[in-house]
C-alpha positions in Angstrom: 53.7 126.6 101.8 56.0 124.8 98.5 56.4 121.1 99.0 59.3 119.7 97.2 58.1 117.0 94.9 60.1 113.3 95.3 62.0 113.8 91.6 63.8 117.0 93.1 64.9 115.4 96.2 66.3 112.6 94.3 67.7 114.7 91.9 69.6 116.8 94.9 70.3 113.9 96.5 72.0 112.8 93.4 73.8 115.4 92.9 75.5 115.5 96.1 76.5 111.6 95.7 78.2 112.2 92.4 79.8 115.2 94.3 81.1 113.1 97.3 82.2 110.5 94.3 84.3 112.7 93.0 85.8 114.5 95.9 86.6 110.6 96.9 87.9 110.4 93.5 90.0 113.3 93.6 91.6 112.1 97.5 92.3 108.7 96.3 94.3 110.4 93.1 95.5 112.9 95.6 96.9 110.0 98.1 98.7 107.9 95.6 100.4 110.8 94.2 101.4 111.8 97.2 103.0 108.9 98.6 104.8 107.7 95.2 105.9 111.6 95.2 107.5 110.9 99.1 108.9 107.5 97.7 110.6 109.1 94.8 111.5 112.2 97.0 113.0 110.2 100.0 115.9 108.2 98.3 117.6 111.1 96.6 117.9 113.4 99.4 119.1 110.8 101.4 121.9 109.6 99.6 120.9 106.8 97.2 122.2 108.0 93.5 121.0 105.1 91.0 122.3 107.5 88.3 125.9 106.1 89.2 124.9 102.9 88.8 124.2 103.5 85.0 127.3 102.5 82.7 126.1 103.7 79.3 125.7 107.3 80.4 129.3 107.1 82.5 131.0 105.9 79.1 128.8 108.6 76.9 129.6 111.7 79.0 132.6 110.3 80.8 132.7 110.2 84.6 132.9 113.7 85.2 131.0 115.4 83.2 128.1 112.9 84.1 128.6 113.3 88.2 128.5 117.3 86.9 125.6 117.1 85.4 123.9 114.5 88.1 125.3 116.8 90.8 123.6 119.9 89.0 120.0 118.1 88.3 119.8 116.0 91.4 118.5 119.1 93.8 116.6 120.8 91.4 114.9 117.1 90.8 114.5 117.0 95.0 113.2 120.2 95.0 110.4 119.5 92.3 109.3 116.4 94.4 109.3 118.3 97.7 107.0 121.3 96.3 104.8 118.5 94.3 104.6 116.3 97.9 103.7 120.3 99.3 101.1 120.9 96.9 99.2 117.5 96.7 99.2 117.6 100.2 96.9 120.7 100.2 94.4 119.4 97.4 94.4 116.5 100.0 93.6 118.6 102.4 91.0 120.7 100.9 88.9 118.3 99.0 
C-alpha cells in the first residue's frame, strides 16, 4: 500500500485553495459587474433619459436628429444590458 507523503497532501490542498481563491474572486467580480449592469439597465428601461439634458448634442445635431439617434440607440443599449445581466448571472451561478 502506498502512503501519501506530507508534501503531496500540501500540494493538493494548496491547489484546492488556489482554485477556491480564484473562484471566489471570479464570483465577486461577476457580482460587481452584475449589479452595475442592473443599475445601468434599469435607469433607461423605466424612462430616465439623461441624454436629453445635454445641450452640446442638441446644438450639434439639432433636436429632431438627436431624438432620432437616442430613440434608435436606446433599445439596443437596454437589450445589451439585459443580455449581459443574464450572462453574468449564469457565470455567477456556475462558478
